[in-house]
C-alpha positions as CSV (number, residue, x, y, z in Angstrom):
1,X,49.1,18.3,70.8
2,X,48.7,20.3,67.7
3,X,50.2,20.1,64.2
4,X,51.5,22.7,61.8
5,X,51.4,21.6,58.2
6,X,51.8,23.2,54.8
7,X,51.2,21.5,51.5
8,X,52.0,22.8,48.0
9,X,50.2,21.0,45.2
10,X,52.5,21.3,42.2
11,X,52.1,20.9,38.5
12,X,52.9,17.2,38.5
13,X,50.1,16.4,40.8
14,X,46.5,15.4,40.2
15,X,44.2,14.2,43.0
16,X,43.5,11.0,41.0
17,X,47.1,10.3,40.2
18,X,50.5,11.6,41.0
19,X,53.1,11.3,38.3
20,X,56.1,9.8,40.0
21,X,59.2,7.8,39.5
22,X,58.7,4.0,39.3
23,X,59.4,3.2,42.9
24,X,57.7,6.1,44.6
25,X,54.3,5.7,46.2
26,X,51.3,6.1,43.9
27,X,47.7,6.7,45.2
28,X,45.0,5.8,42.7
29,X,41.5,7.2,42.7
30,X,39.2,5.7,45.3
31,X,36.8,5.0,42.5
32,X,39.2,2.4,40.9
33,X,41.0,-0.4,42.8
34,X,40.6,1.3,46.2
35,X,43.4,2.8,48.2
36,X,46.3,1.1,46.3
37,X,49.6,2.8,47.4
38,X,51.8,1.0,44.7
39,X,50.5,0.1,41.3
40,X,49.6,-3.6,40.9
41,X,51.5,-3.8,37.6
42,X,54.6,-2.4,39.3
43,X,54.5,-4.9,42.1
44,X,53.8,-7.7,39.6
45,X,56.8,-6.8,37.5
46,X,59.1,-5.9,40.3
47,X,58.0,-8.4,43.0
48,X,61.6,-9.3,44.1
49,X,62.5,-5.6,44.4
50,X,59.4,-5.0,46.5
51,X,60.2,-7.9,48.8
52,X,63.8,-6.8,49.2
53,X,62.9,-3.2,50.1
54,X,60.1,-4.4,52.4
55,X,62.5,-6.7,54.2
56,X,65.0,-3.8,54.6
57,X,62.4,-2.0,56.6
58,X,62.2,-4.9,58.9
59,X,58.6,-5.9,57.9
60,X,57.2,-9.4,57.4
61,X,57.0,-10.8,53.8
62,X,54.2,-13.3,54.7
63,X,51.5,-11.4,52.7
64,X,53.8,-10.7,49.8
65,X,54.5,-14.4,49.4
66,X,50.8,-14.9,48.4
67,X,50.7,-11.9,46.0
68,X,51.6,-13.7,42.8
69,X,49.0,-16.5,43.3
70,X,46.2,-14.2,44.2
71,X,47.1,-11.6,41.6
72,X,47.2,-14.3,38.9
73,X,43.8,-15.7,40.0
74,X,42.4,-12.1,39.8
75,X,43.6,-11.7,36.2
76,X,42.2,-15.0,35.1
77,X,38.8,-14.2,36.7
78,X,38.7,-10.8,35.2
79,X,39.4,-12.2,31.7
80,X,36.6,-14.9,32.1
81,X,34.1,-12.4,33.5
82,X,34.8,-9.9,30.7
83,X,34.4,-12.7,28.0
84,X,31.1,-13.9,29.5
85,X,29.8,-10.3,29.7
86,X,30.7,-9.6,26.1
87,X,29.0,-12.9,25.1
88,X,25.9,-11.9,27.0
89,X,25.7,-8.5,25.3
90,X,26.1,-10.0,21.8
91,X,23.7,-12.9,22.4
92,X,21.1,-10.6,24.0
93,X,21.0,-8.5,20.8
94,X,20.5,-11.7,18.8
95,X,17.7,-12.8,21.1
96,X,16.0,-9.5,20.8
97,X,16.2,-9.6,17.0
98,X,14.8,-13.2,16.8
99,X,11.9,-12.4,19.1
100,X,10.8,-9.8,16.6
101,X,10.7,-12.4,13.8
102,X,8.7,-15.4,12.8
103,X,7.4,-18.2,15.2
104,X,10.4,-20.3,14.1
105,X,12.8,-17.4,15.0
106,X,11.1,-17.1,18.4
107,X,11.6,-20.8,19.0
108,X,15.2,-20.5,18.1
109,X,15.6,-17.8,20.8
110,X,14.3,-20.0,23.7
111,X,17.5,-22.2,24.1
112,X,19.6,-19.0,23.8
113,X,17.6,-17.5,26.6
114,X,18.3,-20.5,28.8
115,X,21.9,-20.3,28.0
116,X,22.1,-16.7,28.9
117,X,20.5,-17.4,32.3
118,X,23.3,-19.9,33.0
119,X,25.7,-17.3,31.7
120,X,24.4,-14.7,34.1
121,X,24.5,-17.1,37.0
122,X,28.2,-17.8,36.2
123,X,28.9,-14.1,36.0
124,X,27.4,-13.5,39.4
125,X,29.4,-16.4,40.8
126,X,32.6,-15.1,39.3
127,X,31.9,-11.5,40.4
128,X,31.4,-12.7,44.0
129,X,34.7,-14.6,43.8
130,X,36.4,-11.6,42.2
131,X,35.2,-9.4,45.1
132,X,36.8,-11.8,47.6
133,X,40.0,-12.0,45.6
134,X,40.2,-8.2,45.3
135,X,39.7,-7.7,49.0
136,X,42.5,-10.1,49.8
137,X,44.8,-8.4,47.2
138,X,43.9,-5.0,48.6
139,X,44.9,-6.2,52.1
140,X,48.3,-7.3,50.7
141,X,49.0,-4.2,48.8
142,X,48.0,-1.9,51.6
143,X,50.4,-3.7,53.9
144,X,53.3,-2.9,51.5
145,X,55.2,0.2,52.7
146,X,56.6,3.0,50.5
147,X,59.8,1.8,48.9
148,X,62.8,3.6,50.3
149,X,65.4,5.1,48.0
150,X,68.6,3.2,47.6
151,X,70.5,6.0,49.4
152,X,68.5,5.4,52.7
153,X,70.7,3.6,55.2
154,X,69.5,0.3,56.7
155,X,69.1,0.2,60.4
156,X,67.3,-1.5,63.3
157,X,66.3,1.6,65.2
158,X,66.9,5.3,65.5
159,X,70.4,4.7,66.9
160,X,71.4,3.7,63.4
161,X,70.3,7.1,61.9
162,X,73.1,9.0,60.1
163,X,73.6,12.7,60.8
164,X,73.5,14.5,57.5
165,X,74.1,18.0,58.6
166,X,73.7,20.4,61.5
167,X,72.3,23.9,61.6
168,X,73.3,26.6,64.1
169,X,75.5,26.2,67.1
170,X,74.7,24.0,70.1
171,X,74.5,26.1,73.3
172,X,77.0,25.3,76.0
173,X,75.8,25.6,79.6
174,X,77.8,26.0,82.8
175,X,75.0,24.1,84.6
176,X,72.9,21.1,84.1
177,X,69.9,22.3,82.0
178,X,66.4,21.3,83.1
179,X,63.9,19.6,80.8
180,X,61.0,21.9,79.7
181,X,58.4,20.2,81.9
182,X,60.4,20.9,85.1
183,X,60.9,24.5,84.0
184,X,57.2,24.8,83.2
185,X,56.1,23.4,86.6
186,X,58.6,25.6,88.4
187,X,57.1,28.7,86.7
188,X,53.6,27.4,87.3
189,X,52.7,27.5,83.7
190,X,52.5,23.7,83.2
191,X,50.2,21.7,85.5
192,X,50.4,17.9,84.9
193,X,48.6,16.9,88.1
194,X,45.4,18.8,87.3
195,X,45.6,17.7,83.6
196,X,45.7,14.1,84.8
197,X,42.7,14.8,87.0
198,X,40.8,16.3,84.1
199,X,41.8,13.8,81.5
200,X,44.4,11.3,82.4
201,X,48.1,10.6,82.2
202,X,50.4,12.2,79.5
203,X,48.4,15.4,79.3
204,X,49.3,19.0,80.2
205,X,47.3,22.0,81.4
206,X,48.9,25.1,80.0
207,X,48.3,28.4,81.9
208,X,49.3,32.0,81.7
209,X,52.5,32.5,79.7
210,X,52.5,28.9,78.4
211,X,49.1,29.4,76.8
212,X,50.1,32.7,75.3
213,X,53.3,31.1,73.9
214,X,51.3,28.3,72.3
215,X,49.0,30.8,70.7
216,X,51.9,33.0,69.6
217,X,53.6,30.0,67.9
218,X,50.4,29.1,66.1
219,X,50.0,32.6,64.8
220,X,53.6,32.9,63.9
221,X,53.5,29.8,61.7
222,X,50.3,30.7,60.0
223,X,51.3,34.3,59.4
224,X,54.7,33.3,58.1
225,X,53.2,31.0,55.5
226,X,50.3,33.1,54.5
227,X,52.0,36.5,54.4
228,X,55.5,35.6,53.2
229,X,55.2,32.3,51.3
230,X,51.8,32.6,49.5
231,X,50.0,29.8,51.3
232,X,46.2,29.9,51.9
233,X,45.1,29.2,55.5
234,X,42.8,26.3,56.0
235,X,40.7,25.4,59.0
236,X,39.6,21.8,58.3
237,X,37.2,19.5,60.1
238,X,38.7,17.7,63.1
239,X,36.7,14.6,62.2
240,X,37.3,12.6,59.0
241,X,35.9,9.4,57.5
242,X,37.7,6.1,57.0
243,X,38.2,6.9,53.3
244,X,40.2,10.0,54.2
245,X,42.2,8.0,56.8
246,X,43.0,5.3,54.3
247,X,43.9,7.7,51.5
248,X,46.6,9.3,53.6
249,X,48.0,5.9,54.9
250,X,46.7,6.1,58.4
251,X,44.5,3.1,57.9
252,X,45.0,0.2,58.3
253,X,48.6,0.5,59.6
254,X,48.0,3.0,62.5
255,X,44.5,1.9,63.4
256,X,45.3,1.2,67.0
257,X,46.7,4.7,67.4
258,X,43.5,6.4,66.2
259,X,40.4,7.5,68.1
260,X,37.2,6.4,66.4
261,X,33.8,7.8,67.2
262,X,31.6,4.9,68.4
263,X,28.8,4.0,66.0
264,X,30.1,6.4,63.3
265,X,32.5,6.1,60.4
266,X,34.4,9.1,61.8
267,X,37.9,9.4,63.3
268,X,39.5,12.3,65.2
269,X,42.4,13.5,63.0
270,X,45.9,12.5,64.1
271,X,47.4,15.4,62.1
272,X,46.2,18.3,60.0
273,X,47.8,16.4,57.0
274,X,44.8,14.1,56.8
275,X,41.9,16.5,56.1
276,X,44.1,18.9,54.0
277,X,45.5,16.2,51.8
278,X,42.0,14.9,51.2
279,X,40.6,18.2,50.0
280,X,41.3,17.3,46.3
281,X,40.9,13.5,46.7
282,X,39.2,12.0,43.6
283,X,39.6,15.2,41.7
284,X,41.8,16.1,38.8
285,X,43.4,19.5,39.0
286,X,43.9,21.7,36.0
287,X,47.6,22.4,35.5
288,X,47.0,26.1,35.0
289,X,45.6,26.4,38.5
290,X,48.7,25.0,40.1
291,X,50.5,25.3,42.4
292,X,47.9,25.4,45.2
293,X,49.4,25.9,48.6
294,X,47.6,25.3,51.8
295,X,48.7,25.7,55.4
296,X,46.8,24.6,58.6
297,X,47.0,24.3,62.3
298,X,44.9,21.7,64.1
299,X,44.9,19.7,67.3
300,X,46.2,16.2,67.0
301,X,44.4,13.1,68.4
302,X,46.4,9.9,68.5
303,X,47.4,7.5,71.2
304,X,50.8,6.5,69.9
305,X,50.4,3.1,71.3
306,X,53.6,1.5,72.5
307,X,55.3,4.8,73.3
308,X,54.6,4.8,77.0
309,X,57.6,5.8,79.0
310,X,59.6,6.9,76.0
311,X,59.7,10.5,74.8
312,X,56.2,11.0,76.1
313,X,56.6,14.3,78.0
């Protein structure tokens, strides 16, 4: 499979932070509290709303139940660590001054040195605990989905989807139309048996006109966007690291659908969106350089676990 994607980066976007309405997803710089999709303060102040909208998406609230306790512990630890570090900085300056003085001053510095050793040990202890807490909190926050707008209907599956509008006229046939895979096999331009021999089930070998059609569609999409709509064509890497996967929401949620390179922190891309969206990750874009518009075609590598037997051809 391949993917066509086009992305405009508009004037309200920076790679570190997107300026959005209160309930829309927000991605913070990976150099801060890594990979947060919703601001901690927003979740803290609107926890019941987050629970309500998460439940409407049919997801478990188990992790959210622990959010308040863990978040509060994190805030307490941060305050204590900050206070101890400030004290260490202040007292260290006093010790340095005393050690430059008389023998009596030097003697006064000794107990202060011992106190600061204990202070440093306590800071190290709290920092270790804080790392554990932040890891747990990150796991909770990353499990929280984007919050749907109030206008989005609630449903159990795609049968509950509402049709908003139609475009064009549905063709009417005087015969029973065949699915594309039967047409392709009859024309000998799709070969599933040999694809299965080469790779495995759920793959297709395109030949002749099917291969040309595939190439023509790729060129049509790229030419349309670059020549008529002002997009710049991108040919990104087909392998990305876990930071890129996480920044675009592929990890941890879709981990079982991804193909990872054994022994490397590299994944085959599930869509062109992943490498292209990460081009400006951890960068702040100058407003006068916007919009920046990219378009790309790439192969897609994902297993789509659980979809066997349903919409797979």
